[in-house]
Structure formats: structure tokens, C-alpha cells
N, C-alpha and C positions, 0 to 999 in steps of 0.2 A: 414418539420423539420426532419423527420425520413428517408425519401426515396431519399433525395438529388435531387429532381426534380427542373429543371430550370423554370423560368417564361415562356420561349418559349414553353416548354412541357405543362405546366399548362394552358397556353392560348389556345393551340390546343385542349386539352382534355375538358376544361370547357366552352369554347366559350366566356370567359370574356377577356377584354383588359388587357394589362400589367399594365396600370395605376390603374385599378380597383383592380387587384390582389395585387399590391404593397400597395395600400391604406388599403385594408383589412388586409394584413399581419401586417402592422405597428399598426393598431387598436388593433389587437389581442395581439401584443407585449406589448402594453401600460398597459395591465392588466395581472397579473401573477396568475397561479393556486396555490391552496394549496395542498401540498402532503398529502395523507392519510396515517396515521400510523396504521398498521394492528396488532391487538393483536394476538400474537403467543406464543406457548410454545417451550422451548428448541431451541431457535434461535442461529444459528452459524453465527455470523456476520463477515463480512470482511470489514475493514475500511481503508481508505487511503485518501490522499490529493493530489490535482494537482494544479499547479500554472499557472495563466494566466498573462497577462501583468500588470494588475492593481489590481488583487485580487487572493485569494486562495479559492478553493472549497474543503470542507471536506465532505465526503459522508460515510453513514453507510448503508451497503447493506446486505441483507439476502442471504447467499450462496445457500439456497435451490432452489430459482428460480430467483435470481438476482434482487429481488424487493428492491428498494431504500427506506428505512424507513424514513431517515432524511438526510437533507443537511444543511450546514452552509457556508455562504460567509464571509470570514474574510481575514486577512493579513498573516496568518501563523497557524501552529499547536500549540495551546496554551493549557496548562494544565487546566486552569479554564473553558475554553469554552468546551473542550472535556468532562470534568467531568460533566458539566451542561447538555450536550447533552445526555450522558449515563444515567444520573439520570432521565431525562425527558422520555427516552425510557422505562425505568423500571416503571416509574410512570404511563405511558399510556398503560401498559399491555404487553410490549415486554419482555418476559422472556429470558434473555441472558444466554446461556450455555457456549459459547466461543466467543472470538474475535481474529481474525487473522489480524496482522498488521506488518508493516515493522520494528517495534521495537523502534520507536522514543521515547525518554525518557518521553516526556510529555504525550504520549499515555499510556505507561506502568504505569506511576504514577497515571493517571486519572482512569484507570481500577481498580487498587488496592484500591484506595481511595473510589471508588463507591461501589464495591462489591467484596470482596476477594474470593467469590465462583465462580466468572467468570473465566473460563480457558483462559489463555493467550497462543496463539499459534504464534510463530515467523514465518514470511514468509521465507521459505527455499531458494526461488529464490533470495530474496534480500540479504540474508546472503552470498549465493554463489557468487552472482554478485559482491558485494563489496570486498570479499576476493580475487577473481580473479583479480580485478583491482589493489589491493595492491600488490599481488604477481607478477604481470606482466605475460605476455604470456610465456616468456622464463627466468625463474629465473636462476641466475648464480650459486648459492650455492645449494648443494645437499639437504639441509634442505627445501629450498623453492620449489625445484623440487618435493620432496616427498609430501609436504603439498598440493601443487597444485593438484597433482594426487588424493589425498585423498578428497579434497574439491569437485572435479568433480564427486565423487561418492555420494554426499549428496542426490541428488534427486532420487537415486535408492534404498533408504532405504524403504522397504515395510513391513518388519516384525520386531518383537522384537529381533530376532536373528541377523538380519542385523544391528540393532541399537547397540546391545552389541558388535558386532565385530568392528563396525565403531568407537565407543567411546574408545574401548580398543586400537585400532590401533593409535588413536590420543594421548592417554596417553603414549604409547610406543614411539611415535615420539617425544614427549616432553622430555622424559627421555634421548633419544639419543642426542638431540640437545639443551637442556636447557642451557648449558654453552654458546653456540653460540648466542642464542636469548637474553641472559641476559648480553651480552658484553656491556660495557659502554665506551664512549669516554669522556675524561676529559679535560677541558680547564685549563691548568696549571696556567694561570694568575688569573682567577676568581675562580678556583676550582669548577666550576659548571660542571655538567655532563649530558649526555643524552644517551639513548640507541642507540647503533650503528646501529642495524638492526631494526629500529622502525616499518617499514611496515610489516615485517615478524612477529614481536612481536604483533603488533596490530591485525593481522589476527588471530593468535592463541587465544589471550585473548577475542576477539570478539566472537569467537565460544564458548570458555569456559564459558563466562558469559551467553550466550544464551542457552546453553545445557539444563537447567531445563525446558525450554519452547519450545523445538524444535520438540518433538516427541509425542505430545498428540494425533495427528491424528491416531497413531497406536492403541490406546485404543478406539477411537471413529471415525469410518470412515466418519461420518457426518461433522467432523471438517476439513475445508480446510487447506492444508499445505502451500498454497501460496495465494498471493493477485492478482494472474494473472487475475482472472475474472474481478475485479474492475479496474485494470490497462487497460485492453482491452476496457472496457466500457468508460473510460476517453479518450482513443485514438479515438474511434468512435465519441464521443461527440465533440472533438476538430476538427475532420475532417469535421463534419457537420457545426460547427460554422464558420470555415474558409471560407465556401462558402458565408457567409454573412458579408463580410468585410465592414467596414464603419459604423457599428451599434454604437450607443452611449453606454456608460458604463451601463446605466440603461437597455437598450434593450438587451445588451449582457447577462446580468444577467437574464433578463426575458426569453430570448431565452433558456438558460440552464434550467430554471425552467419548461418551456413547454416541452423541450426535455425529461427531466426526468419524467414528468407527463405522457406524451404519451408512453414512454417506459414502465412505470409501468402498464398503462392500457393495453398495448399490451401483 
């Protein structure tokens, strides 16, 4: 499950036949392990969700060592479920200091409703990635060109002086171009309007709304500023699962449980 070994290799190393190994493998898959939740203080959690063909996996992972404290199989990122998961972690002795996430509204609401003392850190890579998609690689207007250069500097902010400079430059950019990004196009027949440069406007206001929760890692270096760790974990998990095409839905879910269990033990 962890080392991507083929049946051919396992047959050679173990001396067992392929049929015996396959039978054993499926017998193990029929029963799934229970993840252990470890009581810890000042846990800096990274949480994210990844989607498969028939379900969604939500994972809560300790950034200290990558230990996965809790998982949930569902059909999406839902406020009630996430709130329940966070409450259960607290109830079982996982003292949450911070949570780093991609900023999904259901996640942010669940954290605030569970415990307002938990620090919310927005994933800077996710903010940067989305902004660069909206701005495109080659913006035509000077406003988009300037904002794109500024967004590219986001992950280089390592001190409070960097943060102060970066946010001040953003404010000055807005003052220079606010008339442009607030331009409206009006339908003369219906008198309805929309913002002409909506993607540029969306980029700016996405950053502005996220600003209060973008730089907590500067005060506490234990807070991860991105969810890269858990995204990489999901990528490896999917690569391993892809080797076992043809598994039933139940066995796909059980495979994931075993993979996470063995990863935690490792």
C-alpha cells in the first residue's frame, strides 16, 4: 500500500503465489482500521479536501509531523460536518492553536462557530494560484500587470516589514486604479449593470477579504502558511490508489483508511 510493489515483486520476495497474495490483500481490505486520535497541545492543523469519482475525503492533519488525526468520507465540504469534526477533536484532547485551509466559506464558518480562539491562517499558495488564474498570464491593462507582479511576491513575505510594505503597495495600487476596477457596464434596456473588469476586481477583493488571516505565521513560525503538505499527501495517496484499479467503492474507501493508518504508524 505504501511502497507501490507489484504482485510480481511480492511473489518473488515472499515465495507465495499471486492468488494467495491477492486473496490475502482483499481479506485485509474487507476490514478497515480505526485511526488513533492523539492528545496534543497547541496543534497547528492543516485541513483540506480532495475529490474522487464517487466521494470526497476531508482530512485533518497535524503540521508538526504530518499525522492525520481525523478523516471524513462525504460528498463535499459541508459546514455542519466540519463543525462536528472540529468539536470532536477538541473533545478528544486535541488542543487546536491554528488551522490552515484554502478559505472555503464552510470551513471558515465552522472554525469560528467551534472556537473563536482558533487562529485561522489562509493558504497563501491557494490565494496566489486563484489570483493568477483570474489575472491571466499576460494582462492587457496596466492595472492587471501591476497587480500580477504584486501577487507573485506574496510567498516571499517573511517579516513584518515585508508585510507592511506589501499591504501598503496594495493600497496604493487600489488608489491608482480604483476608477478602472469600479467601472460598470449598463444594459440600457433592463438598466441592470455589472462590473466591466470583474476578474480584476475579484482578485483585489479576494485578497482584501483574506488580509486579516494571511500573515499569522509571521507571529508564530509553527503555523503553516500553506496547505502544500496535505495537498502533496493527497497526491501520493491517489497515485497509490490508481495502481489498484477495479476496486469496489467499499474497498477503495478501505484502501484509503489503511493507507492513512500505515502512514501514521510510519
